[in-house]
N, CA, C and O atoms as CSV, one atom per row, in Angstrom:
chain,resi,resn,atom,element,x,y,z
A,1,UNK,N,N,198.654,124.747,-42.606
A,1,UNK,CA,C,199.201,123.412,-42.432
A,1,UNK,C,C,198.564,122.471,-43.466
A,1,UNK,O,O,197.354,122.544,-43.679
A,2,UNK,N,N,199.321,121.612,-44.097
A,2,UNK,CA,C,198.851,120.743,-45.166
A,2,UNK,C,C,197.732,119.817,-44.717
A,2,UNK,O,O,196.862,119.480,-45.521
A,3,UNK,N,N,197.727,119.397,-43.459
A,3,UNK,CA,C,196.710,118.478,-42.967
A,3,UNK,C,C,195.337,119.140,-42.888
A,3,UNK,O,O,194.325,118.447,-42.789
A,4,UNK,N,N,195.289,120.479,-42.931
A,4,UNK,CA,C,194.025,121.198,-42.837
A,4,UNK,C,C,193.277,121.239,-44.163
A,4,UNK,O,O,192.119,121.653,-44.207
A,5,UNK,N,N,193.914,120.820,-45.223
A,5,UNK,CA,C,193.289,120.866,-46.539
A,5,UNK,C,C,192.621,119.539,-46.874
A,5,UNK,O,O,193.049,118.475,-46.427
A,6,UNK,N,N,191.564,119.629,-47.669
A,6,UNK,CA,C,190.884,118.447,-48.176
A,6,UNK,C,C,191.527,118.120,-49.526
A,6,UNK,O,O,191.193,118.726,-50.544
A,7,UNK,N,N,192.447,117.161,-49.525
A,7,UNK,CA,C,193.230,116.864,-50.724
A,7,UNK,C,C,192.401,116.288,-51.858
A,7,UNK,O,O,192.736,116.488,-53.026
A,8,UNK,N,N,191.338,115.588,-51.545
A,8,UNK,CA,C,190.469,115.073,-52.615
A,8,UNK,C,C,189.836,116.219,-53.394
A,8,UNK,O,O,189.749,116.176,-54.621
A,9,UNK,N,N,189.396,117.246,-52.667
A,9,UNK,CA,C,188.789,118.382,-53.365
A,9,UNK,C,C,189.834,119.231,-54.076
A,9,UNK,O,O,189.525,119.862,-55.087
A,10,UNK,N,N,191.062,119.260,-53.570
A,10,UNK,CA,C,192.129,119.945,-54.306
A,10,UNK,C,C,192.361,119.234,-55.635
A,10,UNK,O,O,192.454,119.875,-56.681
A,11,UNK,N,N,192.453,117.918,-55.588
A,11,UNK,CA,C,192.627,117.146,-56.830
A,11,UNK,C,C,191.431,117.359,-57.750
A,11,UNK,O,O,191.597,117.539,-58.957
A,12,UNK,N,N,190.227,117.339,-57.185
A,12,UNK,CA,C,189.022,117.575,-57.996
A,12,UNK,C,C,189.056,118.941,-58.658
A,12,UNK,O,O,188.704,119.075,-59.830
A,13,UNK,N,N,189.478,119.956,-57.911
A,13,UNK,CA,C,189.574,121.291,-58.486
A,13,UNK,C,C,190.592,121.365,-59.604
A,13,UNK,O,O,190.345,121.991,-60.635
A,14,UNK,N,N,191.726,120.734,-59.408
A,14,UNK,CA,C,192.769,120.723,-60.441
A,14,UNK,C,C,192.266,119.972,-61.686
A,14,UNK,O,O,192.512,120.403,-62.812
A,15,UNK,N,N,191.567,118.861,-61.481
A,15,UNK,CA,C,191.025,118.115,-62.622
A,15,UNK,C,C,190.038,118.966,-63.409
A,15,UNK,O,O,190.047,118.948,-64.640
A,16,UNK,N,N,189.188,119.708,-62.711
A,16,UNK,CA,C,188.238,120.589,-63.402
A,16,UNK,C,C,188.968,121.687,-64.168
A,16,UNK,O,O,188.564,122.052,-65.272
A,17,UNK,N,N,190.043,122.215,-63.582
A,17,UNK,CA,C,190.832,123.237,-64.285
A,17,UNK,C,C,191.507,122.669,-65.526
A,17,UNK,O,O,191.584,123.343,-66.553
A,18,UNK,N,N,191.990,121.448,-65.440
A,18,UNK,CA,C,192.600,120.803,-66.614
A,18,UNK,C,C,191.546,120.628,-67.710
A,18,UNK,O,O,191.810,120.907,-68.880
A,19,UNK,N,N,190.365,120.170,-67.330
A,19,UNK,CA,C,189.291,119.991,-68.312
A,19,UNK,C,C,188.900,121.330,-68.941
A,19,UNK,O,O,188.660,121.405,-70.146
A,20,UNK,N,N,188.836,122.387,-68.125
A,20,UNK,CA,C,188.517,123.719,-68.656
A,20,UNK,C,C,189.582,124.165,-69.647
A,20,UNK,O,O,189.265,124.709,-70.705
A,21,UNK,N,N,190.832,123.935,-69.307
A,21,UNK,CA,C,191.940,124.315,-70.184
A,21,UNK,C,C,191.857,123.577,-71.515
A,21,UNK,O,O,192.080,124.167,-72.572
A,22,UNK,N,N,191.539,122.302,-71.462
A,22,UNK,CA,C,191.421,121.527,-72.708
A,22,UNK,C,C,190.281,122.050,-73.588
A,22,UNK,O,O,190.385,122.028,-74.815
A,23,UNK,N,N,189.202,122.515,-72.970
A,23,UNK,CA,C,188.114,123.101,-73.753
A,23,UNK,C,C,188.580,124.391,-74.443
A,23,UNK,O,O,188.228,124.636,-75.597
A,24,UNK,N,N,189.358,125.201,-73.752
A,24,UNK,CA,C,189.880,126.430,-74.360
A,24,UNK,C,C,190.862,126.089,-75.477
A,24,UNK,O,O,190.872,126.742,-76.521
A,25,UNK,N,N,191.679,125.076,-75.261
A,25,UNK,CA,C,192.608,124.625,-76.308
A,25,UNK,C,C,191.833,124.210,-77.554
A,25,UNK,O,O,192.236,124.527,-78.674
A,26,UNK,N,N,190.722,123.503,-77.361
A,26,UNK,CA,C,189.902,123.084,-78.505
A,26,UNK,C,C,189.394,124.293,-79.284
A,26,UNK,O,O,189.353,124.267,-80.514
A,27,UNK,N,N,189.007,125.350,-78.576
A,27,UNK,CA,C,188.538,126.566,-79.254
A,27,UNK,C,C,189.643,127.127,-80.142
A,27,UNK,O,O,189.403,127.459,-81.303
A,28,UNK,N,N,190.850,127.231,-79.598
A,28,UNK,CA,C,191.960,127.802,-80.368
A,28,UNK,C,C,192.385,126.904,-81.526
A,28,UNK,O,O,192.866,127.392,-82.548
A,29,UNK,N,N,192.210,125.609,-81.371
A,29,UNK,CA,C,192.562,124.686,-82.460
A,29,UNK,C,C,191.498,124.690,-83.552
A,29,UNK,O,O,191.770,124.304,-84.688
A,30,UNK,N,N,190.297,125.123,-83.213
A,30,UNK,CA,C,189.225,125.179,-84.199
A,30,UNK,C,C,188.660,123.798,-84.507
A,30,UNK,O,O,188.672,122.915,-83.649
A,31,UNK,N,N,188.167,123.608,-85.726
A,31,UNK,CA,C,187.530,122.339,-86.091
A,31,UNK,C,C,188.414,121.111,-85.829
A,31,UNK,O,O,187.918,120.056,-85.433
A,32,UNK,N,N,189.713,121.255,-86.052
A,32,UNK,CA,C,190.628,120.136,-85.781
A,32,UNK,C,C,190.593,119.781,-84.295
A,32,UNK,O,O,190.582,118.604,-83.937
A,33,UNK,N,N,190.575,120.787,-83.441
A,33,UNK,CA,C,190.518,120.561,-81.997
A,33,UNK,C,C,189.207,119.931,-81.566
A,33,UNK,O,O,189.188,119.018,-80.741
A,34,UNK,N,N,188.104,120.426,-82.133
A,34,UNK,CA,C,186.810,119.837,-81.787
A,34,UNK,C,C,186.763,118.366,-82.186
A,34,UNK,O,O,186.281,117.523,-81.429
A,35,UNK,N,N,187.267,118.067,-83.380
A,35,UNK,CA,C,187.293,116.680,-83.848
A,35,UNK,C,C,188.215,115.837,-82.974
A,35,UNK,O,O,187.856,114.724,-82.589
A,36,UNK,N,N,189.400,116.357,-82.658
A,36,UNK,CA,C,190.371,115.638,-81.839
A,36,UNK,C,C,189.783,115.284,-80.472
A,36,UNK,O,O,189.993,114.180,-79.970
A,37,UNK,N,N,189.049,116.219,-79.874
A,37,UNK,CA,C,188.502,116.001,-78.537
A,37,UNK,C,C,187.135,115.325,-78.561
A,37,UNK,O,O,186.514,115.161,-77.511
A,38,UNK,N,N,186.652,114.926,-79.754
A,38,UNK,CA,C,185.474,114.072,-79.830
A,38,UNK,C,C,184.138,114.749,-80.008
A,38,UNK,O,O,183.102,114.133,-79.759
A,39,UNK,N,N,184.130,116.007,-80.434
A,39,UNK,CA,C,182.850,116.659,-80.684
A,39,UNK,C,C,182.131,115.937,-81.820
A,39,UNK,O,O,182.763,115.310,-82.670
A,40,UNK,N,N,180.846,116.032,-81.823
A,40,UNK,CA,C,180.046,115.411,-82.885
A,40,UNK,C,C,180.321,116.067,-84.227
A,40,UNK,O,O,180.781,117.207,-84.295
A,41,UNK,N,N,180.036,115.341,-85.278
A,41,UNK,CA,C,180.351,115.831,-86.622
A,41,UNK,C,C,179.565,117.098,-86.964
A,41,UNK,O,O,180.090,117.968,-87.659
A,42,UNK,N,N,178.330,117.222,-86.496
A,42,UNK,CA,C,177.560,118.453,-86.758
A,42,UNK,C,C,178.227,119.659,-86.110
A,42,UNK,O,O,178.256,120.747,-86.685
A,43,UNK,N,N,178.762,119.458,-84.911
A,43,UNK,CA,C,179.448,120.534,-84.190
A,43,UNK,C,C,180.720,120.929,-84.936
A,43,UNK,O,O,181.000,122.114,-85.117
A,44,UNK,N,N,181.482,119.935,-85.364
A,44,UNK,CA,C,182.717,120.190,-86.111
A,44,UNK,C,C,182.391,120.891,-87.422
A,44,UNK,O,O,183.074,121.836,-87.817
A,45,UNK,N,N,181.359,120.429,-88.083
A,45,UNK,CA,C,180.951,121.018,-89.358
A,45,UNK,C,C,180.548,122.486,-89.183
A,45,UNK,O,O,180.880,123.329,-90.017
A,46,UNK,N,N,179.839,122.781,-88.104
A,46,UNK,CA,C,179.455,124.167,-87.818
A,46,UNK,C,C,180.698,125.027,-87.590
A,46,UNK,O,O,180.756,126.172,-88.040
A,47,UNK,N,N,181.679,124.482,-86.901
A,47,UNK,CA,C,182.933,125.214,-86.669
A,47,UNK,C,C,183.664,125.446,-87.990
A,47,UNK,O,O,184.243,126.511,-88.203
A,48,UNK,N,N,183.639,124.466,-88.862
A,48,UNK,CA,C,184.287,124.608,-90.170
A,48,UNK,C,C,183.617,125.700,-91.003
A,48,UNK,O,O,184.273,126.369,-91.801
A,49,UNK,N,N,182.317,125.875,-90.814
A,49,UNK,CA,C,181.570,126.917,-91.542
A,49,UNK,C,C,181.687,128.273,-90.863
A,49,UNK,O,O,181.093,129.247,-91.325
A,50,UNK,N,N,182.446,128.351,-89.771
A,50,UNK,CA,C,182.654,129.624,-89.091
A,50,UNK,C,C,181.500,130.065,-88.207
A,50,UNK,O,O,181.418,131.235,-87.833
A,51,UNK,N,N,180.615,129.147,-87.872
A,51,UNK,CA,C,179.498,129.477,-86.981
A,51,UNK,C,C,180.033,129.863,-85.607
A,51,UNK,O,O,181.090,129.390,-85.190
A,52,UNK,N,N,179.311,130.709,-84.920
A,52,UNK,CA,C,179.774,131.226,-83.634
A,52,UNK,C,C,179.434,130.290,-82.472
A,52,UNK,O,O,180.089,130.345,-81.431
A,53,UNK,N,N,178.426,129.437,-82.632
A,53,UNK,CA,C,177.996,128.646,-81.474
A,53,UNK,C,C,179.001,127.604,-80.994
A,53,UNK,O,O,179.035,127.357,-79.788
A,54,UNK,N,N,179.826,126.970,-81.836
A,54,UNK,CA,C,180.794,126.020,-81.263
A,54,UNK,C,C,181.761,126.657,-80.249
A,54,UNK,O,O,181.920,126.117,-79.155
A,55,UNK,N,N,182.409,127.785,-80.577
A,55,UNK,CA,C,183.291,128.359,-79.556
A,55,UNK,C,C,182.523,128.909,-78.347
A,55,UNK,O,O,183.023,128.845,-77.224
A,56,UNK,N,N,181.329,129.441,-78.561
A,56,UNK,CA,C,180.559,129.966,-77.425
A,56,UNK,C,C,180.144,128.857,-76.469
A,56,UNK,O,O,180.263,129.006,-75.253
A,57,UNK,N,N,179.663,127.755,-77.009
A,57,UNK,CA,C,179.261,126.623,-76.167
A,57,UNK,C,C,180.478,126.065,-75.437
A,57,UNK,O,O,180.414,125.771,-74.243
A,58,UNK,N,N,181.577,125.922,-76.153
A,58,UNK,CA,C,182.795,125.375,-75.556
A,58,UNK,C,C,183.333,126.311,-74.472
A,58,UNK,O,O,183.779,125.850,-73.421
A,59,UNK,N,N,183.296,127.605,-74.718
A,59,UNK,CA,C,183.723,128.570,-73.709
A,59,UNK,C,C,182.798,128.514,-72.489
A,59,UNK,O,O,183.259,128.606,-71.351
A,60,UNK,N,N,181.502,128.364,-72.731
A,60,UNK,CA,C,180.549,128.233,-71.626
A,60,UNK,C,C,180.863,127.029,-70.753
A,60,UNK,O,O,180.822,127.114,-69.525
A,61,UNK,N,N,181.174,125.914,-71.388
A,61,UNK,CA,C,181.542,124.703,-70.639
A,61,UNK,C,C,182.817,124.968,-69.838
A,61,UNK,O,O,182.908,124.581,-68.673
A,62,UNK,N,N,183.792,125.620,-70.452
A,62,UNK,CA,C,185.046,125.920,-69.760
A,62,UNK,C,C,184.789,126.805,-68.537
A,62,UNK,O,O,185.382,126.582,-67.482
A,63,UNK,N,N,183.925,127.793,-68.666
A,63,UNK,CA,C,183.620,128.679,-67.536
A,63,UNK,C,C,182.905,127.928,-66.410
A,63,UNK,O,O,183.169,128.173,-65.232
A,64,UNK,N,N,182.012,127.027,-66.768
A,64,UNK,CA,C,181.348,126.206,-65.746
A,64,UNK,C,C,182.397,125.368,-65.017
A,64,UNK,O,O,182.378,125.275,-63.790
A,65,UNK,N,N,183.303,124.763,-65.769
A,65,UNK,CA,C,184.349,123.943,-65.150
A,65,UNK,C,C,185.259,124.770,-64.244
A,65,UNK,O,O,185.682,124.290,-63.192
A,66,UNK,N,N,185.562,125.997,-64.637
A,66,UNK,CA,C,186.371,126.872,-63.772
A,66,UNK,C,C,185.613,127.185,-62.484
A,66,UNK,O,O,186.200,127.194,-61.402
A,67,UNK,N,N,184.313,127.440,-62.599
A,67,UNK,CA,C,183.535,127.723,-61.380
A,67,UNK,C,C,183.473,126.481,-60.494
A,67,UNK,O,O,183.514,126.596,-59.269
A,68,UNK,N,N,183.376,125.304,-61.094
A,68,UNK,CA,C,183.381,124.068,-60.306
A,68,UNK,C,C,184.726,123.888,-59.608
A,68,UNK,O,O,184.783,123.429,-58.467
A,69,UNK,N,N,185.803,124.250,-60.295
A,69,UNK,CA,C,187.133,124.178,-59.677
A,69,UNK,C,C,187.202,125.119,-58.479
A,69,UNK,O,O,187.751,124.765,-57.435
A,70,UNK,N,N,186.646,126.314,-58.633
A,70,UNK,CA,C,186.652,127.272,-57.526
A,70,UNK,C,C,185.886,126.717,-56.329
A,70,UNK,O,O,186.328,126.868,-55.190
A,71,UNK,N,N,184.747,126.077,-56.573
A,71,UNK,CA,C,183.985,125.485,-55.464
A,71,UNK,C,C,184.764,124.345,-54.812
A,71,UNK,O,O,184.773,124.219,-53.588
A,72,UNK,N,N,185.412,123.523,-55.619
A,72,UNK,CA,C,186.205,122.428,-55.043
A,72,UNK,C,C,187.345,122.976,-54.202
A,72,UNK,O,O,187.589,122.493,-53.097
A,73,UNK,N,N,188.040,123.976,-54.711
A,73,UNK,CA,C,189.150,124.554,-53.964
A,73,UNK,C,C,188.660,125.297,-52.720
A,73,UNK,O,O,189.347,125.330,-51.699
A,74,UNK,N,N,187.495,125.880,-52.810
A,74,UNK,CA,C,186.897,126.519,-51.633
A,74,UNK,C,C,186.545,125.469,-50.578
A,74,UNK,O,O,186.814,125.659,-49.391
A,75,UNK,N,N,185.950,124.372,-51.012
A,75,UNK,CA,C,185.625,123.282,-50.094
A,75,UNK,C,C,186.860,122.628,-49.513
A,75,UNK,O,O,186.824,122.079,-48.412
A,76,UNK,N,N,187.953,122.688,-50.255
A,76,UNK,CA,C,189.214,122.099,-49.791
A,76,UNK,C,C,189.894,122.969,-48.748
A,76,UNK,O,O,190.823,122.523,-48.075
A,77,UNK,N,N,189.436,124.209,-48.610
A,77,UNK,CA,C,190.053,125.113,-47.653
A,77,UNK,C,C,191.173,125.946,-48.225
A,77,UNK,O,O,191.878,126.637,-47.490
A,78,UNK,N,N,191.344,125.883,-49.553
A,78,UNK,CA,C,192.420,126.631,-50.209
A,78,UNK,C,C,192.030,128.099,-50.370
A,78,UNK,O,O,192.892,128.978,-50.357
A,79,UNK,N,N,190.745,128.359,-50.519
A,79,UNK,CA,C,190.263,129.732,-50.654
A,79,UNK,C,C,189.042,129.928,-49.766
A,79,UNK,O,O,188.506,128.965,-49.217
A,80,UNK,N,N,188.614,131.144,-49.629
A,80,UNK,CA,C,187.483,131.469,-48.755
A,80,UNK,C,C,186.232,130.702,-49.182
A,80,UNK,O,O,186.061,130.383,-50.359
A,81,UNK,N,N,185.358,130.408,-48.212
A,81,UNK,CA,C,184.117,129.688,-48.545
A,81,UNK,C,C,183.240,130.481,-49.514
A,81,UNK,O,O,182.995,131.672,-49.323
A,82,UNK,N,N,182.783,129.801,-50.541
A,82,UNK,CA,C,181.871,130.406,-51.507
A,82,UNK,C,C,180.426,130.188,-51.047
A,82,UNK,O,O,180.162,129.302,-50.234
A,83,UNK,N,N,179.498,130.984,-51.560
A,83,UNK,CA,C,178.093,130.823,-51.161
A,83,UNK,C,C,177.569,129.429,-51.506
A,83,UNK,O,O,177.928,128.852,-52.532
A,84,UNK,N,N,176.733,128.914,-50.650
A,84,UNK,CA,C,176.080,127.611,-50.861
A,84,UNK,C,C,177.101,126.513,-51.153
A,84,UNK,O,O,176.888,125.674,-52.029
A,85,UNK,N,N,178.191,126.524,-50.428
A,85,UNK,CA,C,179.318,125.638,-50.722
A,85,UNK,C,C,178.928,124.163,-50.710
A,85,UNK,O,O,179.172,123.453,-51.686
A,86,UNK,N,N,178.337,123.704,-49.637
A,86,UNK,CA,C,178.020,122.271,-49.566
A,86,UNK,C,C,177.004,121.838,-50.616
A,86,UNK,O,O,177.243,120.847,-51.306
A,87,UNK,N,N,175.869,122.544,-50.769
A,87,UNK,CA,C,174.943,122.111,-51.820
A,87,UNK,C,C,175.562,122.165,-53.217
A,87,UNK,O,O,175.273,121.321,-54.065
A,88,UNK,N,N,176.415,123.164,-53.448
A,88,UNK,CA,C,177.061,123.261,-54.760
A,88,UNK,C,C,177.995,122.080,-54.986
A,88,UNK,O,O,178.012,121.502,-56.073
A,89,UNK,N,N,178.767,121.718,-53.971
A,89,UNK,CA,C,179.680,120.575,-54.121
A,89,UNK,C,C,178.910,119.274,-54.338
A,89,UNK,O,O,179.338,118.424,-55.119
A,90,UNK,N,N,177.792,119.117,-53.660
A,90,UNK,CA,C,176.963,117.926,-53.870
A,90,UNK,C,C,176.430,117.921,-55.301
A,90,UNK,O,O,176.456,116.888,-55.970
A,91,UNK,N,N,175.948,119.069,-55.771
A,91,UNK,CA,C,175.418,119.152,-57.135
A,91,UNK,C,C,176.501,118.868,-58.169
A,91,UNK,O,O,176.262,118.137,-59.130
A,92,UNK,N,N,177.680,119.436,-57.982
A,92,UNK,CA,C,178.798,119.210,-58.911
A,92,UNK,C,C,179.163,117.730,-58.938
A,92,UNK,O,O,179.373,117.154,-60.005
A,93,UNK,N,N,179.236,117.125,-57.762
A,93,UNK,CA,C,179.552,115.699,-57.665
A,93,UNK,C,C,178.517,114.873,-58.400
A,93,UNK,O,O,178.863,113.963,-59.154
A,94,UNK,N,N,177.242,115.188,-58.185
A,94,UNK,CA,C,176.162,114.438,-58.845
A,94,UNK,C,C,176.196,114.614,-60.357
A,94,UNK,O,O,175.973,113.654,-61.094
A,95,UNK,N,N,176.469,115.819,-60.827
A,95,UNK,CA,C,176.535,116.045,-62.275
A,95,UNK,C,C,177.662,115.219,-62.889
A,95,UNK,O,O,177.467,114.566,-63.914
A,96,UNK,N,N,178.834,115.247,-62.266
A,96,UNK,CA,C,179.946,114.441,-62.781
A,96,UNK,C,C,179.580,112.954,-62.788
A,96,UNK,O,O,179.819,112.265,-63.779
A,97,UNK,N,N,179.006,112.457,-61.693
A,97,UNK,CA,C,178.668,111.040,-61.622
A,97,UNK,C,C,177.564,110.662,-62.602
A,97,UNK,O,O,177.641,109.618,-63.251
A,98,UNK,N,N,176.547,111.498,-62.713
A,98,UNK,CA,C,175.467,111.209,-63.665
A,98,UNK,C,C,175.982,111.226,-65.097
A,98,UNK,O,O,175.642,110.352,-65.894
A,99,UNK,N,N,176.801,112.219,-65.422
A,99,UNK,CA,C,177.362,112.270,-66.781
A,99,UNK,C,C,178.223,111.037,-67.049
A,99,UNK,O,O,178.217,110.495,-68.154
A,100,UNK,N,N,178.954,110.604,-66.041
A,100,UNK,CA,C,179.824,109.450,-66.223
A,100,UNK,C,C,179.082,108.133,-66.309
A,100,UNK,O,O,179.410,107.282,-67.136
A,101,UNK,N,N,178.089,107.965,-65.463
A,101,UNK,CA,C,177.424,106.668,-65.358
A,101,UNK,C,C,176.190,106.534,-66.251
A,101,UNK,O,O,175.909,105.447,-66.756
A,102,UNK,N,N,175.460,107.614,-66.449
A,102,UNK,CA,C,174.222,107.550,-67.226
A,102,UNK,C,C,174.409,108.164,-68.611
A,102,UNK,O,O,173.711,107.808,-69.560
A,103,UNK,N,N,175.355,109.087,-68.712
A,103,UNK,CA,C,175.603,109.773,-69.972
A,103,UNK,C,C,175.767,108.876,-71.181
A,103,UNK,O,O,175.246,109.196,-72.249
A,104,UNK,N,N,176.481,107.751,-71.051
A,104,UNK,CA,C,176.674,106.909,-72.232
A,104,UNK,C,C,175.366,106.461,-72.889
A,104,UNK,O,O,175.303,106.299,-74.108
A,105,UNK,N,N,174.342,106.264,-72.091
A,105,UNK,CA,C,173.059,105.827,-72.647
A,105,UNK,C,C,172.387,106.945,-73.445
A,105,UNK,O,O,171.639,106.680,-74.386
A,106,UNK,N,N,172.657,108.198,-73.063
A,106,UNK,CA,C,172.039,109.328,-73.731
A,106,UNK,C,C,172.885,109.878,-74.872
A,106,UNK,O,O,172.385,110.631,-75.708
A,107,UNK,N,N,174.143,109.512,-74.912
A,107,UNK,CA,C,175.032,110.037,-75.950
A,107,UNK,C,C,175.050,109.175,-77.212
A,107,UNK,O,O,175.501,109.622,-78.267
A,108,UNK,N,N,174.566,107.959,-77.104
A,108,UNK,CA,C,174.517,107.084,-78.282
A,108,UNK,C,C,173.607,107.729,-79.329
A,108,UNK,O,O,172.499,108.166,-79.018
A,109,UNK,N,N,174.085,107.784,-80.564
A,109,UNK,CA,C,173.293,108.343,-81.650
A,109,UNK,C,C,173.362,109.862,-81.742
A,109,UNK,O,O,172.567,110.472,-82.458
A,110,UNK,N,N,174.301,110.481,-81.029
A,110,UNK,CA,C,174.424,111.944,-81.076
A,110,UNK,C,C,175.555,112.393,-81.995
A,110,UNK,O,O,175.863,113.583,-82.061
A,111,UNK,N,N,176.170,111.460,-82.696
A,111,UNK,CA,C,177.260,111.813,-83.599
A,111,UNK,C,C,178.631,111.707,-82.969
A,111,UNK,O,O,179.643,111.890,-83.645
A,112,UNK,N,N,178.674,111.414,-81.681
A,112,UNK,CA,C,179.962,111.246,-81.015
A,112,UNK,C,C,180.415,109.796,-81.179
A,112,UNK,O,O,179.592,108.882,-81.248
A,113,UNK,N,N,181.712,109.601,-81.239
A,113,UNK,CA,C,182.229,108.253,-81.435
A,113,UNK,C,C,182.051,107.429,-80.157
A,113,UNK,O,O,181.952,107.974,-79.057
A,114,UNK,N,N,182.013,106.126,-80.324
A,114,UNK,CA,C,181.932,105.220,-79.176
A,114,UNK,C,C,183.133,105.411,-78.266
A,114,UNK,O,O,183.015,105.351,-77.042
A,115,UNK,N,N,184.290,105.642,-78.874
A,115,UNK,CA,C,185.510,105.863,-78.096
A,115,UNK,C,C,185.386,107.128,-77.241
A,115,UNK,O,O,185.732,107.119,-76.059
A,116,UNK,N,N,184.889,108.220,-77.845
A,116,UNK,CA,C,184.708,109.454,-77.082
A,116,UNK,C,C,183.734,109.238,-75.932
A,116,UNK,O,O,183.990,109.676,-74.810
A,117,UNK,N,N,182.631,108.574,-76.200
A,117,UNK,CA,C,181.623,108.335,-75.158
A,117,UNK,C,C,182.236,107.547,-74.007
A,117,UNK,O,O,182.029,107.889,-72.842
A,118,UNK,N,N,182.982,106.506,-74.321
A,118,UNK,CA,C,183.581,105.665,-73.278
A,118,UNK,C,C,184.630,106.427,-72.472
A,118,UNK,O,O,184.627,106.380,-71.242
A,119,UNK,N,N,185.525,107.127,-73.163
A,119,UNK,CA,C,186.609,107.826,-72.468
A,119,UNK,C,C,186.074,108.990,-71.646
A,119,UNK,O,O,186.445,109.146,-70.482
A,120,UNK,N,N,185.212,109.803,-72.231
A,120,UNK,CA,C,184.695,110.961,-71.492
A,120,UNK,C,C,183.831,110.517,-70.315
A,120,UNK,O,O,183.821,111.171,-69.273
A,121,UNK,N,N,183.114,109.424,-70.472
A,121,UNK,CA,C,182.297,108.913,-69.367
A,121,UNK,C,C,183.175,108.394,-68.234
A,121,UNK,O,O,182.868,108.606,-67.061
A,122,UNK,N,N,184.260,107.719,-68.581
A,122,UNK,CA,C,185.197,107.241,-67.554
A,122,UNK,C,C,185.835,108.419,-66.826
A,122,UNK,O,O,185.995,108.386,-65.606
A,123,UNK,N,N,186.198,109.456,-67.571
A,123,UNK,CA,C,186.805,110.643,-66.965
A,123,UNK,C,C,185.813,111.311,-66.012
A,123,UNK,O,O,186.172,111.654,-64.886
A,124,UNK,N,N,184.580,111.495,-66.454
A,124,UNK,CA,C,183.578,112.134,-65.595
A,124,UNK,C,C,183.294,111.298,-64.355
A,124,UNK,O,O,183.100,111.848,-63.271
A,125,UNK,N,N,183.267,109.974,-64.501
A,125,UNK,CA,C,183.064,109.105,-63.339
A,125,UNK,C,C,184.220,109.273,-62.358
A,125,UNK,O,O,184.001,109.383,-61.152
A,126,UNK,N,N,185.444,109.294,-62.867
A,126,UNK,CA,C,186.618,109.511,-62.010
A,126,UNK,C,C,186.525,110.857,-61.287
A,126,UNK,O,O,186.734,110.927,-60.076
A,127,UNK,N,N,186.214,111.921,-62.025
A,127,UNK,CA,C,186.080,113.249,-61.418
A,127,UNK,C,C,185.006,113.218,-60.329
A,127,UNK,O,O,185.196,113.773,-59.247
A,128,UNK,N,N,183.884,112.569,-60.621
A,128,UNK,CA,C,182.797,112.484,-59.652
A,128,UNK,C,C,183.196,111.725,-58.405
A,128,UNK,O,O,182.838,112.121,-57.295
A,129,UNK,N,N,183.933,110.639,-58.571
A,129,UNK,CA,C,184.368,109.860,-57.412
A,129,UNK,C,C,185.360,110.642,-56.551
A,129,UNK,O,O,185.305,110.575,-55.323
A,130,UNK,N,N,186.262,111.378,-57.189
A,130,UNK,CA,C,187.211,112.207,-56.446
A,130,UNK,C,C,186.452,113.257,-55.638
A,130,UNK,O,O,186.749,113.480,-54.465
A,131,UNK,N,N,185.472,113.900,-56.272
A,131,UNK,CA,C,184.658,114.888,-55.558
A,131,UNK,C,C,183.853,114.225,-54.439
A,131,UNK,O,O,183.719,114.787,-53.352
A,132,UNK,N,N,183.321,113.041,-54.704
A,132,UNK,CA,C,182.528,112.346,-53.694
A,132,UNK,C,C,183.350,112.077,-52.442
A,132,UNK,O,O,182.872,112.293,-51.328
A,133,UNK,N,N,184.573,111.612,-52.615
A,133,UNK,CA,C,185.449,111.379,-51.466
A,133,UNK,C,C,185.646,112.684,-50.692
A,133,UNK,O,O,185.566,112.697,-49.464
A,134,UNK,N,N,185.899,113.764,-51.401
A,134,UNK,CA,C,186.101,115.053,-50.754
A,134,UNK,C,C,184.865,115.537,-50.021
A,134,UNK,O,O,184.963,116.051,-48.907
A,135,UNK,N,N,183.702,115.377,-50.638
A,135,UNK,CA,C,182.445,115.798,-49.995
A,135,UNK,C,C,182.186,114.952,-48.753
A,135,UNK,O,O,181.756,115.475,-47.725
A,136,UNK,N,N,182.443,113.662,-48.843
A,136,UNK,CA,C,182.240,112.803,-47.679
A,136,UNK,C,C,183.180,113.206,-46.544
A,136,UNK,O,O,182.808,113.121,-45.373
A,137,UNK,N,N,184.383,113.639,-46.878
A,137,UNK,CA,C,185.331,114.083,-45.850
A,137,UNK,C,C,184.849,115.369,-45.190
A,137,UNK,O,O,185.067,115.563,-43.994
A,138,UNK,N,N,184.211,116.235,-45.933
A,138,UNK,CA,C,183.678,117.488,-45.368
A,138,UNK,C,C,182.593,117.162,-44.342
A,138,UNK,O,O,182.523,117.784,-43.282
A,139,UNK,N,N,181.748,116.178,-44.670
A,139,UNK,CA,C,180.628,115.844,-43.798
A,139,UNK,C,C,181.061,115.037,-42.574
A,139,UNK,O,O,180.350,115.024,-41.569
A,140,UNK,N,N,182.205,114.368,-42.636
A,140,UNK,CA,C,182.598,113.531,-41.487
A,140,UNK,C,C,183.291,114.342,-40.428
A,140,UNK,O,O,183.687,113.800,-39.396
């Protein structure tokens, strides 16, 4: 029954999957994709030189986001409960919120554009708030 699902966590899971997909798209686009999505110039330059670490790091981020989506969907009741579900959802929520709210102060001077810092921070804050609503619903 639809009322049995935690819709905030379903949305959070879908948002994490979209973010993971965009990271994979950036890998396939190569340096142009990294630049388009706001990677720092050193990262883009490494990709242009054919270094292996840009796609590996980006793939790692995508895999983390997929696992976060799985936890959100598990918490939403869409799939079986995963181990340490509640602490994991709290940690995921905190990471999104910290990246969104505090990240801008730490990203200044890292080669990322001001526009990228602002947009990605707003996105992470939104993701964190969606997860927070879902986590609060689990506890109530």
